[in-house]
C-alpha positions in Angstrom: 12.1 -69.9 -71.9 13.2 -72.5 -69.4 11.0 -74.5 -67.0 11.3 -74.5 -63.2 10.3 -76.8 -60.4 10.4 -76.9 -56.6 12.8 -79.8 -55.8 13.3 -79.7 -52.0 11.9 -78.1 -48.9 13.0 -77.6 -45.3 11.6 -75.8 -42.3 12.5 -74.7 -38.8 10.7 -73.2 -35.8 12.3 -72.1 -32.5 12.0 -74.4 -29.5 10.2 -72.0 -27.1 6.5 -72.4 -27.1 4.1 -69.6 -26.2 0.7 -71.1 -25.5 -2.6 -69.4 -25.1 -2.5 -70.2 -21.4 0.9 -68.5 -21.2 -0.7 -65.4 -22.8 -3.4 -65.5 -20.1 -0.6 -64.6 -17.6 0.7 -61.7 -19.8 -2.4 -59.9 -21.1 -6.1 -59.8 -20.5 -7.2 -62.7 -22.7 -8.2 -66.4 -22.5 -7.5 -69.6 -24.3 -11.2 -69.8 -25.4 -11.2 -66.2 -26.6 -8.1 -66.7 -28.8 -9.2 -70.0 -30.3 -12.7 -68.6 -31.0 -11.3 -65.6 -32.8 -8.2 -66.9 -34.5 -7.9 -70.7 -34.3 -4.4 -70.4 -32.8 -3.4 -72.6 -29.9 0.3 -71.7 -29.6 3.2 -70.1 -31.4 7.0 -70.4 -31.3 9.3 -67.6 -30.0 12.9 -67.0 -31.0 15.4 -66.6 -28.2 17.0 -63.2 -27.3 20.0 -64.0 -29.5 18.2 -65.9 -32.2 17.4 -63.9 -35.3 15.8 -64.4 -38.8 19.2 -65.4 -40.3 19.5 -68.2 -37.7 16.1 -69.6 -38.5 17.0 -69.5 -42.2 20.2 -71.5 -41.8 18.4 -74.2 -39.7 15.6 -74.4 -42.4 18.2 -74.9 -45.2 20.1 -77.5 -43.1 16.8 -79.4 -42.7 16.3 -79.2 -46.5 19.8 -80.5 -47.2 19.5 -83.4 -44.8 16.1 -84.6 -46.1 16.9 -84.5 -49.8 20.7 -85.0 -49.6 21.1 -81.7 -51.4 24.0 -79.4 -51.6 23.6 -75.6 -51.9 27.2 -74.6 -52.8 26.1 -74.4 -56.4 23.1 -72.1 -55.8 23.4 -69.0 -58.0 20.8 -66.8 -56.3 19.4 -66.5 -52.7 16.1 -64.8 -52.1 14.9 -64.2 -48.6 11.4 -62.9 -48.0 11.1 -61.2 -44.6 9.8 -58.2 -42.7 12.1 -58.8 -39.7 15.6 -58.8 -41.0 18.5 -59.0 -38.5 19.5 -55.5 -39.7 18.1 -52.8 -42.1 21.3 -53.7 -44.0 23.2 -55.9 -44.6 20.6 -58.3 -46.0 19.6 -61.6 -44.4 20.4 -63.3 -47.7 24.0 -62.0 -47.5 24.4 -63.3 -44.0 23.2 -66.8 -44.8 25.3 -66.9 -48.0 28.3 -66.5 -45.8 27.2 -68.9 -43.1 26.3 -71.6 -45.6 29.6 -71.1 -47.5 27.9 -70.5 -50.9 30.4 -68.9 -53.2 29.6 -66.6 -56.1 25.9 -66.2 -55.7 23.5 -63.3 -55.8 21.7 -62.4 -52.6 18.6 -60.3 -52.2 15.9 -59.7 -49.6 12.3 -59.2 -50.7 10.0 -57.0 -48.6 6.4 -57.9 -49.4 5.2 -58.7 -45.9 2.9 -61.8 -45.7 2.9 -62.1 -49.5 6.7 -62.2 -49.5 7.3 -65.9 -50.0 5.0 -66.0 -53.0 6.7 -62.9 -54.5 10.1 -64.6 -53.9 8.8 -67.8 -55.7 7.7 -65.7 -58.6 11.0 -63.9 -58.8 12.9 -67.2 -58.7 10.8 -68.6 -61.5 11.4 -65.5 -63.5 15.2 -65.7 -63.0 15.2 -69.3 -64.2 12.7 -68.8 -67.1 15.0 -66.1 -68.4 17.9 -68.5 -68.6 20.1 -66.3 -66.3 19.9 -68.7 -63.3 19.7 -72.4 -62.7 19.3 -73.0 -59.0 17.7 -70.5 -56.6 17.3 -70.8 -52.8 14.1 -69.2 -51.7 13.2 -68.6 -48.0 10.3 -67.1 -46.1 11.4 -66.3 -42.5 10.3 -64.1 -39.6 11.0 -63.3 -36.0 7.9 -61.3 -35.5 8.0 -61.8 -31.7 10.7 -59.1 -31.7 8.4 -56.5 -33.0 5.2 -57.6 -31.2 3.6 -55.5 -28.4 2.8 -58.0 -25.7 0.5 -55.4 -24.0 -1.8 -55.3 -27.0 -4.1 -58.3 -26.9 -5.4 -57.7 -30.4 -1.9 -58.4 -32.0 0.2 -60.4 -29.5 -2.1 -63.4 -29.7 -1.4 -63.7 -33.4 2.3 -63.7 -34.2 5.0 -66.3 -34.0 8.5 -67.1 -35.5 9.5 -69.6 -38.1 11.3 -70.2 -41.4 10.8 -72.2 -44.6 13.3 -72.9 -47.4 12.8 -74.3 -50.9 15.0 -74.9 -53.9 13.8 -73.9 -57.3 15.7 -75.5 -60.1 15.7 -75.5 -63.9 13.6 -78.2 -65.4 14.5 -79.0 -69.0 11.3 -81.1 -69.6 8.4 -79.0 -68.3 7.5 -76.0 -66.3 5.8 -76.7 -62.9 4.9 -73.0 -62.4 1.4 -73.0 -63.9 0.0 -69.5 -63.2 0.2 -66.4 -61.0 -1.5 -63.2 -60.0 -0.2 -60.3 -57.9 -0.9 -56.7 -57.1 -1.0 -54.0 -54.5 -3.4 -51.5 -53.0 -1.3 -48.8 -51.4 -4.3 -46.8 -50.4 -4.6 -49.2 -47.4 -0.9 -49.0 -46.4 -1.9 -47.5 -43.0 -3.8 -50.6 -42.0 -0.6 -52.7 -41.3 2.7 -51.0 -40.6 5.8 -50.4 -38.5 7.1 -46.9 -38.5 10.6 -46.2 -39.8 12.2 -43.1 -41.2 8.7 -41.8 -42.0 5.9 -41.4 -39.5 3.1 -40.7 -41.9 1.6 -42.6 -44.9 -1.3 -41.5 -47.2 -1.2 -38.2 -45.2 -2.2 -40.2 -42.1 -0.2 -39.8 -38.9 1.0 -43.2 -37.7 1.5 -44.5 -34.2 5.2 -44.0 -33.7 6.3 -47.3 -32.0 8.9 -49.9 -32.4 6.1 -52.5 -32.7 3.9 -53.8 -35.5 0.5 -52.0 -35.7 -2.5 -53.6 -37.4 -6.1 -52.7 -38.0 -7.3 -56.2 -38.2 -10.9 -55.3 -39.1 -9.9 -53.3 -42.2 -7.5 -56.0 -43.4 -10.2 -58.7 -42.9 -12.6 -56.7 -45.1 -10.0 -56.1 -47.8 -8.9 -59.7 -48.0 -12.4 -61.2 -48.1 -13.5 -58.7 -50.7 -10.5 -59.1 -53.0 -8.6 -62.4 -52.6 -11.3 -64.8 -53.9 -11.6 -62.9 -57.2 -7.9 -62.7 -57.6 -7.7 -66.5 -57.2 -10.2 -66.9 -60.0 -7.9 -64.7 -62.1 -5.1 -67.3 -61.7 -7.3 -70.2 -62.6 -8.8 -68.3 -65.7 -5.3 -67.5 -67.0 -4.2 -71.2 -66.4 -7.5 -72.4 -68.0 -8.2 -74.5 -64.9 -11.1 -75.0 -62.6 -10.9 -74.9 -58.8 -11.9 -78.6 -58.8 -8.5 -79.3 -60.3 -6.6 -77.8 -57.4 -5.6 -80.5 -54.9 -4.5 -78.1 -52.1 -5.1 -74.5 -51.3 -2.5 -72.8 -49.1 -3.5 -69.2 -48.1 -1.4 -67.1 -45.8 -2.1 -68.4 -42.3 -3.1 -65.0 -40.8 -6.2 -66.2 -38.9 -8.4 -69.2 -39.3 -11.5 -66.9 -39.2 -10.1 -65.1 -42.2 -9.3 -68.3 -44.2 -12.9 -69.7 -43.6 -14.7 -66.9 -45.5 -12.2 -67.1 -48.4 -13.0 -70.8 -48.8 -16.7 -70.1 -48.4 -16.7 -67.5 -51.2 -14.7 -69.9 -53.4 -16.8 -72.9 -52.4 -13.6 -74.7 -51.7 -13.5 -77.3 -48.9 -11.6 -76.5 -45.7 -10.4 -80.1 -45.6 -8.3 -79.4 -48.7 -6.9 -76.2 -47.3 -3.5 -76.2 -45.6 -2.5 -73.8 -42.9 0.2 -73.6 -40.2 -1.4 -71.2 -37.7 -2.7 -73.7 -35.1 0.7 -74.5 -33.6 2.8 -71.7 -35.0 0.5 -68.6 -35.3 0.9 -66.0 -38.0 4.5 -66.2 -39.1 4.0 -63.8 -42.0 6.3 -64.8 -44.9 6.9 -68.2 -43.3 3.3 -69.3 -43.0 2.9 -70.7 -46.6 6.2 -72.8 -46.7 5.4 -74.1 -43.1 1.9 -75.1 -44.2 3.2 -76.8 -47.4 5.8 -78.7 -45.4 3.2 -79.8 -42.8 1.1 -81.2 -45.6 4.2 -83.1 -46.9 5.1 -84.4 -43.4 1.4 -85.5 -42.9 1.5 -87.5 -46.2 -1.1 -85.2 -47.8 0.8 -83.3 -50.5 2.4 -85.6 -53.1 4.2 -85.2 -56.4 1.7 -84.4 -59.2 -0.6 -82.5 -56.9 -1.7 -79.0 -58.0 -1.1 -76.5 -55.2 -2.5 -72.9 -55.1 -0.7 -70.5 -52.7 -2.0 -67.0 -52.0 -0.3 -64.5 -49.7 -1.6 -61.1 -48.6 -0.5 -58.5 -46.2 0.9 -55.0 -45.4 1.0 -52.8 -48.4 -1.6 -53.9 -49.1 0.3 -56.4 -51.3 -0.9 -59.8 -52.5 0.4 -62.6 -54.7 -0.8 -66.0 -55.8 1.1 -68.9 -57.4 -0.3 -72.1 -58.9 2.3 -75.0 -59.0 2.5 -78.7 -59.7 4.5 -80.5 -57.0 7.5 -82.4 -58.3 10.0 -82.8 -55.5 13.1 -84.9 -55.7 13.0 -88.1 -53.6 13.2 -87.5 -49.8 16.0 -89.6 -48.5 15.9 -88.8 -44.8 13.1 -87.9 -42.4 12.7 -84.2 -41.6 13.9 -82.7 -38.3 10.9 -82.7 -35.9 9.2 -79.3 -35.5 
């Protein structure tokens, strides 16, 4: 087996800001109500002609500039998203063409808010098998395009953004320390967007073009299951939580992250999230949070980082890594 490590990162968010005060003018809500229940202050919104593939390209360009990296030798592209430009072709195929990457595989991963972690696991597996050497992994969403701005329970949550990382073969060691993943399809009706089918688990769904979420049921499931699943990762890696330098859960809602940390007895000051200024960006929340930690000078090489994503499906996935980026040669593009 071959080792793998994360060598570079880049992120991008659209320019348009949608603040809580803006939402006060759209739906019956208030800045205080939103902050009290979610911790979110604002989110970024893609333009009418700006799509997930566009955000991906900008995130990769940020990565290339910061680390003086080239991507024309990438041999696999994996994009985690629930909001592709089209049902098909894939976002990965579109960005392969736009970035002029020849002769590479290209797949999209559909695992909702756990998508980025699933994509990381897939990239590590490809490299560990010896079949690939350099994999471009992205988590990106334009959730504003499927958000119902008349529903105050969901429209206050979601935003748009993208994160990109390079996973490369490491001949000396493996920086992917441990993982855990799973699914509970019995709760599939709690977060969905209808498609060809209008029923799941024999339950009639609300047939709408928008995302539908039962936040209360998702909250209960996450708090009941995620802390124990995190312990599984640590047990398999023969590590304690005290050895984890940074915890990066999916930035769904600050009021959901707090009970997870409380159950784990893990300090919030060592927990990274991206929701305050960017909202819930689904597959993009974890790479955005990681990059914010890097930009703030918190996350450094040698740090152990535990990521955990969870969302519609109900799918979930965790990954424990040791950070070992290449040297950053240029400052990141401001978010």
